[in-house]
N, C-alpha and C positions, 0 to 999 in steps of 0.2 A: 659937352663932352661925353663919351660913350658910355651906355648903362654898364656898371660895374660886373653884372651878369653874378650875382649871388645865388648860392645855391639855396632852394626854398626849404631844403631839408637840414634843420639844426643839428639832428643827432640820429645816428641809425645804428642799431645794434641787432643783428640779426634781421629777423621779422619785424622788428621794434621800430617804428620810424615816428619821430617827433619833429614836427615842422614850426618855423618860426610863427605861423599864424595861432596855432596852440598855444604856444608859449606867449604871445602877445594876450590873448585871452585869459590866461593863467595870471600873468603879471597885471593886467588891467584890473582883475577883482581883488587880488592882494593889494596893490597899491591904493585903489579905491577904497578899500574898507580902512585900510591904514589912515587915510587923508580924511575920512568920514568920522573916524573917531575923534581926531583933532578938532572937525567941525563941531560935532555934537558936544564936546566938552566946554564950548564957549558960548554960554547960556545967553549972553548979550545979543548974538545973531538970531535968536529966535524971540518971535511975538510972545510977550507974556512969560519970556524965559523958558517956554514949554517946547521942548525937542519932539520931534515925530515919535522918537522912542528912544529908550536909554543907551547910553554910549556902550555899555555892557553887551548890547544884542547884536551890534554891529557884524559879529562873525555868524550870528544865526541868520541875519539878513543874507550876508554873503553866498549862504546855501540857498536860500530862496532866489537870490539874484542868478546865480548859476543855472537852477531849474527853470527860471523864466527866461534866460537866455537860449538853453538847449531846447526847451519844448518850444517857445515862440518861434526861434529861428527855424527849427524844424517844420512845425506847422504852417508857418510862412512860406516857406518853401515848397511844402506840399500845394498850397492854396494857389500861391502866385505864379508858380512856374510849370505844374504838370500835374493838376488837378484830375483830369480825364484819367489819367494811368492809374494814380493812387485809389480813385474810386473804382476802378476795376480790379486791382488788387491791395485792397485796404491793408495787407498784412505787410506791405512794402513800407507803411507810414512810419513803423517802430525800428527800421533797418538803419539806426545811426551810425551804426559801423561803415555803413556805404557814404558816409559825409551828406552834405546837401543843406545849409543854412542860408537862412535869409535875414539880411540886415533889418528890414523893417518888420520882421517878425519877432527877431530878438529884440529890438526897440519896445515893441507892444508887450512882448513878455516879461520885461524886467519892469517895465511901467505897472503891470498888473501885479508883480509880486510886491513892488513896494506898496501899492495902493491897500493889498491884503494883509502885508506885514504890519503897517502903520495902524490900519484898522483893528487889527489883534492887540495891538498895544494901545488901543484907545487914542493914537494921537491924530494929528491933522493930516490929512492926505496931501493937502497941498504943500504944505512943509516938507514932506518925504518927498515931493515931486521936485521942491527947491534943492532938496540935498541931493537927489539924483542928478540933477543938471550940473552940480559943481562938480561930481565924482566922475560922472560919464566922459568930461573932456579928457580924462587919463586913458581911458579904455581907447576913446576915438583917436588920441595921439598915437598908441602903440599899434592901433589897428593900421592907420596909415603908414607906419614903419613898415608892417609886415605888406601892406599893399606895394611899397616901393621895392622890397625885397621881391615880390612875386611879378615886378613889372606891370602893374596894372594900374588902372585910375590915374592914369596920367594928366597932367593939366593942360592949360593952353599953350600953344606954341611961343617961344621967345626967342630971341637973339643974344640975351645974356650969357655972359660966359660961364656961368655954373648951370644953365641950362643941361638938361639930361636928354640924349637921343633914346629913347624907348624901342626895344627891338620889336614891340608888339605895335607900334603906331604906324599904321601904314602912309600917314600923310608926312612921316619924317624919314628922309633919307639919309642914312649914315655914310660915311667916308667910303671912298671906292676900295680901302683895305678891307672892307666887311661885305661881302659879296653875298653872305647869306641873307641880308637884310634889304636889298637892292635889286632882287633876281627878278626874272619875268615871270609872267603868269603861265609860262608854258604854251603859248600860244595866242593868237590875237583874240582880246576878251569877246568880240561878237562870236567867234568861232566857239568859243567856250560856252558861251552861253547858248548858242544853238544846239551844242551837244547835249548840254543837260535838259533842254526843253523836249528835245525830240527823241533822246535815248530813255530807257526807264531809269528811273532813278532810284538806285540803289543806295541807300543812307544808312549803313548798318548802325545799330544801337545795341548796348546791352539790354535783356529784357528789364532790368532795373536801371532807369535812365540816371543821366548824370546827376550827381547829387548836389553839386554846387555851380553855379553858371561859371564858365571858363573866365570871363571878364579878362579877355586879353592877354592872360598867363600863358605865353606860346612857346616860350624858350625853356631850354634846361630838359631835364630827363623825365620822360614819360612816367609816372608812378601807380602802381597797382591800384594803389587805392583810389584813384580816380580817374583810371581809364578802363577799369576790369568789371566783369560781373561779380557780385558777391558770392558766386555759388561755388567758392574753393575752385577745384581744378578740374571740375566734372567734365570739360569739354577738352581737357588734356590729361586724362586720368592717369595717376601714377600706379604701377604695375602691381596688383597684389591679388593674391588669391584667384589667379586666372584656371578656371578649370574647362575640360571639355569632355563630352561623353558620347558615348554610341560610335558606331562602326565608322571608321573612316576620318574621325575628327582629328584635326591637326592643331598646334598652336598657332591662334589667329591673330593676325595683324592686319590694319588697313592703312593704307597711304592715299593722299590724293593730291595732286597739284597740277596745276596748269603750266603747260610748256610755254611760256611768255615769248615774245617774238624778242629776239636779241635786240637789246638797247643799244647803248654806245660802246661800252666797254667790251669790245670781242677779246677773248683770249688770243695770244699771240706770242713768240719767243721773247720778245722784249718786255712783256709784263707777266710771264709766267711765275717768276720770283717776287713779283709784287702782291702784297695783301691786298684783298679786295677793298677794305676801309680805305687803304691808301689810294687805290685807283678812283675811288668814290671822291676823295677829298681833291685829288687832281683834277678831275671834271668840274667838280664846283668852283675851283680856283680858275679855271679856264672859261667855263660857259655861264657861271652863274649859278645860284640855287636849282635843285630839281624838285619836282613835285614829289609827293609820297608815293605815286603810285610807279614812278620811274625808281624812286629808291628801294620800294619793296621788289620790284621786277627784277633789279640786278641782285638784290641780297638772295631772293630763292632760287632763280635760275640762269645767273651767270654761269657761262658754259664751262669754266674751271673751278671757280670758286663759289659758287651759288649752293644754297642749303640744299637744294634738292638736284645737286650735279653729282655728288659724290656719295658718301656711306649712307648705310640704312639709319635711318633717324627715329626708328620705332621701338618700341618694347622697353625692357627694363633698363638696357644700357643705352637706350636713346633718350628723346626729349620728351614724348607724349604715348600715349594710349588711346586707341579709339575703340568703337564699340563691338567691332568683330573679335578683339581682342580678349574680352572678358568673356564671351560664351559662343559657343557653336550657334545658339539658337539664334542669334540675329542673322547671322548668314543664312540659315535654314528657312527662316521667315520670309527672309527677300526672294529666295527661290521658289517658294510657295506661292509669292506676289507675282513673281514673273511667269511662271506656269499658268496662271489663271488667266493673265493679259494675253499671253499667247494661245490658248484657248478660246478666249474673246473675239480673238482676230482670226478664228475659223483654223488655228492649226495650222498656218501656213507650211510648205515643205522647205521652204527656205527664207530665213530671216537673220537678222544682226542683233546680236547681245553685245552691246558696247559698256564698258565701264570705264568711267574717268577717273584716273588716279587709284589702280587696284592696290599699290602697295606690294606687298609679300604674295598677294594672290588669295588669301584666306577667305575672305567674303565671298569670292565669286567660286572658290573650291568648296565650301559649304553649301553655297546656293544649289551649284550644279548637283552635288551629290542628292540633293533633294530632288530637283527637277528630271534627275535621269530616271525618276519612278513614273514619269508621264512618257508613254510610249509615243516614239516618234519627235521628242524633244531636241535630244542630242543630235540626231541625224539631220534635223533641220536648223540646229543654232550653227551660225558663223561667229564665233568669239573674237570679240577686237577689244585692245585693250589700249588706253591712252595714257603713257607716262613717260616721264623726263628723265627719270632718275636709272642709269645703266645698272646700277648694283640692283636695286629694284625690279628692274627687267629681268635679270638672270634668275632673281628668286621666284617670279612669276612664271617664267619658263619651266622651271623646276615643279612648281606645284601643278601647272595648268598643262604642261606640254601634251599630255594625252588628248587634250581638245583641241590642238593644233591652232592656237591664238595667233591672230597677227595684230601688230604692234603699228599704229598709226601715229604719223608725224602732224596731222592736221586733225581736229578734232570732228569735223565733220566728214571726213573721208571716208563714207560706208559705200555699201553696194546699194541697189536699187531696191531691195527688197523691204517689208516693214523692219521697223526700227525700235528697240527696247534699250533704253539708255539707265544705267545705274551710276550714281554719284553719292558715295558716302564721305562726307568732310572733304567736299572738293571746292566748292565755290568760295568756302571762307577764305582762302589763301590767294585769291585773284587780286591783283593790285588794285589799292581805292586811290580816290582822290579826296582830299579833305578840305572843306571850304567854313571858313569862320564868320560868323555875322559882326559886323562892327558898324556902329550907327546904322545907317540906312541902305547898307550894302554888303557883299559877302568877299571875302578875299581868300585865295587857295594859299593854304597852308604848305610850306616847302621845306626842304632840309638843306641848310646850308652849314656856314662855318663861322664861329665867334671865337675869335683869341684862338684859332688853329682847330677848334674843336666842332665836331657836329653838332647842331642845336637846331631846332625848329624855329621859323620864321613865317613872316607873311608876305605875300607878292604884294606891291603897292598898287597893282592893276584890279580895279573893283568892278564887281558884278552887279547888276540890279537885282533886286528880289524878285523879279519877275521870272530871270532866269531859272529860279530854283524850282523844284516840284511845288505844287498847290500846298501839299501838307505840312510844308516846313516855311513857308513864307509868313512874314512877319514873325518869327522866332525872337526870343529875347536876346541882349545883347551877349555876345560871348558864345553863342549856339554852335555846334560843331555838326555839319552835315557831311555825311562819308557817301560819295557815289562811286558803285562799283561798274563802271563801263565795260570792263573786261569780262564780267559775268553776264552782262547783258549781250555783249557780243556772242558769248558760247551759247546761250540760250536762244539769240536770233537765228544763228546758223543752224543750230540741230533743229531749231522750231521748223525752219523750212522743211526740212528734209522729213521730218514728222508727219507734217501736213502733208507734204505730197505722196509720201510713202505710207501711212499711217503707222501708228506706234505709240509710244509713251516715254516719258521721262521722269525719274523717281530720284529726287535729291533730299538727302538727309543732312542736316546742318544745325549748328547753333544759329541761332539768329531770331527773327521776329516776322510777325505776319502783317504790319503797316508800316508805312515809310514814316520817318519819325527823326529827330533830331538827336545826336549824343555821339560821344567819342569812344570806339572801341578797339581801336589797334593796339595789338598786344604782342609781345615776344614771351616765347617760352624756350627753356632749355634746361635740361637735365629735369623734367618734371617740376620746375619752378617758374615763376616769372622772371623777366629779365628786362634791361632797357633795350627798346628797339634800335637805338641809335650807336650802342656801344660797340658791337661787334658783328659787322655784316657778314652774313653768309655763316655765322656760327649757331644762329638762332633761328627759329621758326617764328615767322611772322603771319599774323593772320588778322581779320576783323569779322565782325557778325553779319548776317548775311540777310538783306532787305526782300524777303520772299514776295512779298506783295509788288516791287518793282519788277522781278524777274515774272512774275504773273501777268503783268501789264504787257511784257515783251511778246512773251507765248500768245497772248489773246490777240495780239498786233498781227500774229502769222497764221490765225486762223483756227489756233487750237483751243480746247477747253481747259480750264483749270480748276482742279478738285480743290475744296475747301482746305487752307493749311491747317494741320493739326499738330500735336505733339507727338514725339517718339512713345511716350508711354500709351496714349490713346491708340496710335498706329498700331504698335506690337501688340496692345491688348486686343485689339479687333481681330489680329491676325492668329490669336490664340496662343500667346507666349505663356501664360497661366497653365494652359493645359499642356504644351510641350514642356514644361519644367515639371510639372507633376508626373508625366510620362517617363521623363528621364530620371527623376528621383526613385520612382518605382523600380527601373530598370537597373539604377546604380544606388544603392540605399546608403552606402559609404559615403556618397558624394551629395546628400541631401542638403547639407550646410552650405557648401560650396556654390551648388544649384540657386539656393535661395539668397545668397550674397549677390550672386551674377544677375539674378532678377530684379534685385532690389536697385543695384547699380545701373541697370539699363531703364528702370521705369520709375523709380521715386522721384518726387519733384526736388527732393534735396540733391539728388544726383544727376542723371542726365535726362530724367523723365520730361519735364516741361522745358528745361533750357533749349534742348534740341526740337527744331520743328521738322517735319516731312512735307514736301512739297510735290505735286504730281501735276503736270500738264500732259494732255494725251488729244489723239484724234477722236471726234464727237461721238463716234459710235460706242466708245467703250466706256465701262463703269468700274474704274480701280476700286479693290476691295480695299478695307481697313481706314476709309476716310469719312465714313458715315457709320 
C-alpha cells in the first residue's frame, strides 16, 4: 500500500514548529520514567532487594537522561559525522538550535548518565543498566514510529498486503498513478556521471552543515530548521535603518539573477491564464518528475510567471535586501576595487565593465561615482549589464542611463577588450541539482506529485560514488550533494573571455570555500522563509555557492584564483572602517546609522562571514582585498 505521507510537523504556531520526532523523545522519557517507577518498587526483581536508586529519585534521573541524550547525541554527531568542520569552528558544537543528533551518541550519553546517577546513589551500575534496558524499549518504539512518519529507515522488501511503498526507497517503484516516485533521472546515467566528473562540482552547503543526517526523508515540505543556515536572515536581510551619505548617494538595491534558458513551459495564449504551479503540475503528469534544477529554472525565469520576470522583488516591499541596500560604502569600495584593476591592466583606453544581475543599478551607480575620480576611467568604460527582469532593466536605465549601458542577452556577449566582471548575489540563484546518497550509490532528487501535491522524491536510477567529486565520496547515508552546473557554465564561458582578453571576475555571495555535502535550497518571501514547493514563481529560490568548484573551472581556463575570503575581511582590507569614519565626520547626525550599516556588512553575526568573496583573474593582476 502507498505511504500515507504524514506531515512530520505535528504542530506549527507562527515560527514555533513542533515535530513528531521531538514529541517521541518527550513521550519516551515520560513514559519510561513512569514505567521505571513501577519496576523500582518491585524489590523482588532486584538482587538482595536492592534497587540501583530509590523510586522517588526517578524524576531526577529523567533530567539526567535528557541531559545525557542531548549532550551525547550532539557530541556523537560532531564526532561521527563532521569532526573536521567542528574542529575548525568549535563554536558550532553548542549550536543545538540547528539540530544534529546521533543515535549512537545519545545511547552512550544516557548510559553514562545512568552510570553516574547510580554511583551517586551508591547503587549497582549493572542494575542501573538493567533498568535502562527495560525502559529504553519504550523510547525505541516511539522513535521508530517517528521514523515511519518521516518515511525513513524502511525494512526489507516484501510482497505482503500490508507492506508500505516508501517514497524514499529507490528500489521500490510505486504505481503509475504516482509519477513523482518513478521518474527518470533527467538523462542517461552515464551522461549524468560524466557531467559530474568533468564539470566543476558546485555542492552548496550552509556554513553550518546539516545537523542531522537526512536518512532518506525526502518527501514533504522543506523546513527552515533543517535546510537553512542558522544565521537568521543575514543573506536576505530585512530592510531596516538604511542610510546613505555623501554626494550623489541614492537608496541602494542589488538584484542578481541568471536568465536561464527557456525550459519546457513557454508562455502562449493557451497558458497565459494558467498559474505557473498548475503548468508545472501538468508537465509532471505528462513527462514524469523534474529535477530540482528544472523546477528552480521555471520558478525563477519562466517568461510570463517566473519570479524574475515581473515585479521588482527588492527592498522593504519586496522579499529581501542585499548589501548595496545597507550602505553606499559597499558599492563605493567595489568601485575602488575596479579602478585598481583597471590601473593594473595599464589603464586601457577601452574595456568592458560587466555586472551580472545589477538589480536597480545602485551598486554600479555607487561604484561609478567613485571610479569617476580616476582620470580616463569613464571614457574607457563600456558598461554592460546582464539582467532578465524587464522592470529592473527600466530602473537600471533610469539610474545608469548617463553611462550608455548595453543590456546583453548572453552572459559572455562582450567586446574583444579587457573584461572586468562584478557579480553580487548572482550565483546563488542559478539552478542546482541535488543528489542523495542511498546505500552505496547516489540518486537525484526530483520534484513530483504525491496525491496531487508537489513533493520531493528520488529518481530510481543510481549513480556510482565515483561519479561524485572526490571531496564527497564515501559520504554518510542520507548526505545531500548539490551540483550547480549552471554556475560552472557561467564561469567557464566568461573565464575563456577573460583568459584571452585579460581581466578579472569578482563574485560576492553566501557560500563556502570547499566542496562538501549539505542541503541549502531555500525559499524567501517577504523577508521570511517559505516552502520552496508551495507557490512557484512567487518566492525567491536560492542555494549556497561552492566557490571551490568555481575556482576549479576558472583554473581550467588558465586563470589565477585568489584565496576565497570573507566579506568582513575583504571590505576591511579595502578600508570600510576608514570610509565609515570619514562619512561620520562629515555627517555627525548619521553616526549611529553608519555604525549599524558597518556592523551589518562586517559582523560575523550578520553578513561578515556568511558571505564569501571570490576573484579569478588573468595572471598578471594582483587583486586587492584578498591578502
